C-alpha positions, 0 to 999 in steps of 0.5 A: 795676706790674711782676710783682716789685712786684705779688708784693711787695704780695701778700706784704705784704697776706698778712702784714697779714691774718695780723697782723689775724687774730692781733690779733682772736684774741688773747683765745683765743691765750694757751694756744696761745702758751704751749703753742708756747713749751713745744714750742719749748723741748723740741724741741732735746732731742727732736731729741737723743734722736732722734739716739740712735735713739729714735722721735719719739713716744717722744722727745717722750713722755720730754721731755713727762714731764720737763717735766711733772714739773719743772712739778709739782715747781716748783709743789709747792715754790713754792706753799707758799713763796709762801703763807707769804711772803704771810702773813708780808707781811700780818702785817708790814703794820702794822709797815710802816705804823708805820715809814712814819708814824713814820720815813719821812714825818717824814724826807720832811717835814723834808728837802723842807719839806712841809706836815705835813697832806700826809701825814696818815696818820690821815686816810688810815687813817680814809678806808680804814676808811670805805670798807671797807664799800663795798669789801666789798660790791663784792667780794661782788657780784663774787664772786656774779657769778663763782659764778653764772656758771661760764664764767670757771671753765670757761675757766680749767680748759680752759686748764689742760688745753689747754696740756699737750695742745696742747704735746704734739701741737705737740712731736710734729709740730714738724718736720713743721709746720716742713717744711710751712710751708717747702713753702708759702713762695713759691720766690722768697723761700724762701731769704731767709725760711729764712735769716731763720728760722735767724737768728731761731731762734738769737736766740730760742734765746739769749733764751728758754732763756738768759733763763729761766736768768738769771731763775732764777739771779737769783731763787735768788741774791737770795732765798737771800742775803736769807734768809741775811741774816735778812730775813723776806720775803727769798724773796718779794722774791728771786722777784719780782726774778728774775721781773722781771729780763727787763726791764732794771733793773726787777727790780733796782729793784723788788727793791732798793727792797722789800728796803731798806724791809723791812730798815729796818722789820725791823732799823732799822739801817744794817748791814742796809741796807748788806748789802742794798746789797752783795747787789744790787750783787753781783747786778748784777755777777753778771748783767752779767758772768757770767750774761748773757754766758754764758747769753744772749750778745750775739746779741740786742742789744736796747737797754733802751729797746727792751725797755721799749717792746716790753713796753708795746706788746705789753701794749697790743696783745694784753694778757697774751699780748703781754707774754708774747711781746713780747721774743721778737717784738722779737728777731725784728723785730731780725733783720728790721731788721738784714737790711733795713739790710744790704739798704739798704747794698747798694742803689743808694740808699745807694751812689750818690754825689750831684753836690753842691749846684749853688748851692755852689762849692768854691774853694782859698784860701791862708792865710798863718800864722807857720808858712808858707802853708796851703792850705784849701778853702772852700765859697762860694755864688753871691754869694760868701758863705763857708760852711765851710772844710775841709782839701782831700783 
């Protein structure tokens, strides 16, 4: 084994060991990952304040206070709004059930020619009532265990306190941490890794900052438009559609379906259904032609199927932490794949031309047509069987 090959195997083993450690520590990494994301979002603003002559600690303190005030303001605004919307949704559940029983299910039975007993809502409601007692007992047992064991509450409070503390220190020492990681890299691969890190930073900056703005804009647009339409649960549907819009078409499908059902239950006419269709059509046009090109750009280039796979794989491997970091990680992996594809195109494995199949021979034949003679090149095997015919170069 050559020295270069040995060095590559060593780096691969180190990368595999780091990944394994992260996989083992995934249950406790969520607050640190969230804090690192906040620090990453605030670092450009802190750097900009430093260029105005501020010290790093003062600049970080200002950025941290701004982020904290924005977070508290958003919570104070959203929590009462979400609470009212959830209460409204609970109060309207009987109307949704009645609409499904009297309108939706008979329509499905008539169109699909289904057995009426397949949608026996009375039997379903009775089964739910029969099991309410056991559900209540299970909930009581679960709440009793939680109340007797304060570990879960302590861990939750610890994470709430830990995230801003860790975010502050990471933001303050961000540049030093980056410089330390750069100094620890092997000198032979440092230029390559630095180049990939810059490309990844561009992609992550475009994704994290841009996609968050897209989600916020879509949530405000859908929520505002549905509220102006008069839909009682419009703000809740808009927020859900905006939050789910990081997965292509998922926010649109969930929001459109929910708004359509809510409009049919609340109004029961085609006018408001068409208004919902118009709102979500306008939202898709706004996202595809204005928000994503302007805020995200084309630097990421993740296919929708790759986005869905990344979210599912991240959730399966690392739980909620994996879902949180799935798309940023997929963006970085895309940068690495582009680099590997470029290296492959520059390698001898790609550029070297083969000598052809020794069992096949190319011969020139002349074919007489009404327009004259046409010379073609035909590939035959050793027995003289014709394989293909193409014009000669």
